C-alpha positions in Angstrom: 144.2 16.9 -299.6 147.3 18.5 -298.0 149.2 18.4 -301.3 146.3 20.2 -303.1 146.2 22.9 -300.4 149.9 23.3 -300.5 149.8 23.6 -304.3 147.1 26.2 -304.1 149.1 28.4 -301.8 152.2 28.0 -303.9 150.3 29.0 -307.0 148.4 31.9 -305.6 150.6 33.3 -302.8 151.0 36.7 -304.5 147.3 37.2 -305.0 146.5 36.2 -301.5 149.2 38.5 -300.1 148.0 41.5 -302.2 144.3 41.0 -301.3 145.2 40.2 -297.7 147.5 43.2 -297.3 144.9 45.6 -298.7 142.2 44.1 -296.4 144.5 44.3 -293.4 145.3 48.0 -294.0 141.6 48.8 -294.4 140.7 46.8 -291.2 143.4 48.6 -289.2 142.1 51.9 -290.6 138.5 51.1 -289.5 139.9 50.1 -286.1 141.6 53.5 -285.7 138.5 55.2 -287.1 140.1 56.6 -290.2 137.7 58.3 -292.6 136.0 55.7 -294.9 136.7 57.9 -298.0 140.4 57.8 -297.3 140.3 54.0 -296.9 138.3 53.6 -300.1 140.8 55.8 -301.9 143.7 53.8 -300.5 142.0 50.5 -301.5 141.3 51.8 -305.0 144.8 53.1 -305.6 146.5 50.1 -304.1 144.3 47.8 -306.1 145.2 49.5 -309.4 148.9 49.7 -308.6 149.4 46.2 -307.4 146.8 44.6 -309.7 144.8 43.6 -306.6 141.6 43.7 -308.5 142.9 41.1 -311.0 144.1 39.0 -308.1 140.7 39.2 -306.4 138.9 38.3 -309.6 141.3 35.3 -310.0 140.6 34.1 -306.5 136.8 34.5 -307.0 136.9 32.7 -310.3 138.4 29.7 -308.6 135.0 29.0 -307.0 133.3 26.3 -309.1 130.3 27.4 -311.2 129.5 30.6 -309.3 133.0 32.2 -309.5 133.4 32.6 -313.2 129.8 33.8 -313.6 130.3 36.4 -310.9 133.5 37.7 -312.5 131.8 38.0 -315.9 128.8 39.8 -314.4 131.0 42.3 -312.6 133.3 42.9 -315.6 130.8 43.4 -318.4 129.5 46.8 -317.0 132.9 48.3 -317.6 132.3 48.1 -321.3 129.0 50.0 -320.8 130.7 52.6 -318.6 133.4 53.2 -321.2 130.8 53.5 -324.0 128.6 55.9 -322.0 131.6 58.0 -321.1 132.6 58.1 -324.8 129.1 59.3 -325.8 129.0 62.0 -323.2 132.4 63.4 -324.1 131.4 63.1 -327.8 128.3 65.3 -327.2 130.4 67.9 -325.3 133.1 68.0 -328.1 130.5 68.3 -330.9 128.9 71.2 -329.1 132.3 72.9 -329.0 132.9 72.3 -332.7 135.2 69.3 -332.8 133.0 67.1 -335.0 135.7 65.7 -337.3 138.0 64.8 -334.4 135.1 63.1 -332.5 134.4 60.8 -335.5 138.1 59.7 -335.7 138.3 59.1 -331.9 135.0 57.2 -331.7 136.3 54.9 -334.5 139.5 54.3 -332.4 137.4 53.6 -329.4 135.2 51.1 -331.2 138.4 49.4 -332.7 139.8 49.2 -329.1 136.7 47.6 -327.7 136.4 45.1 -330.6 140.1 44.3 -330.1 139.5 43.5 -326.5 136.5 41.3 -327.3 138.5 39.5 -330.0 141.4 39.0 -327.7 139.1 37.6 -325.0 137.6 35.1 -327.5 141.0 34.1 -328.8 142.4 33.8 -325.3 139.6 31.4 -324.4 139.9 29.3 -327.6 143.7 28.9 -327.7 145.1 26.9 -324.7 148.2 28.2 -323.0 149.9 24.8 -322.7 
């Protein structure tokens, strides 16, 4: 049991340090009554800069059965958000007279999303080792 725990910490020490550091700064901020919006902005920026969200998703996905399902449920709405944002911006651009440009950029967006999905499928089919 000890060797498994030691191996876990050796493998994921960076992820644990990133998530723990962000959580510690937020906890200290709450203790000193810093505005919640400032703490949320810090956590968001620090999470993007340090890949903290990826580290957190990695740690959550290590939980058997529930972890991978939870990560998938939380990551799929990002595709819906990107798609909705694209449609909203397309409508605004068409109203301003940029119809031809909108078509070419929407095609690029669809190609990007299809590429992400294909990369995800290939990444799951082809083993790393």
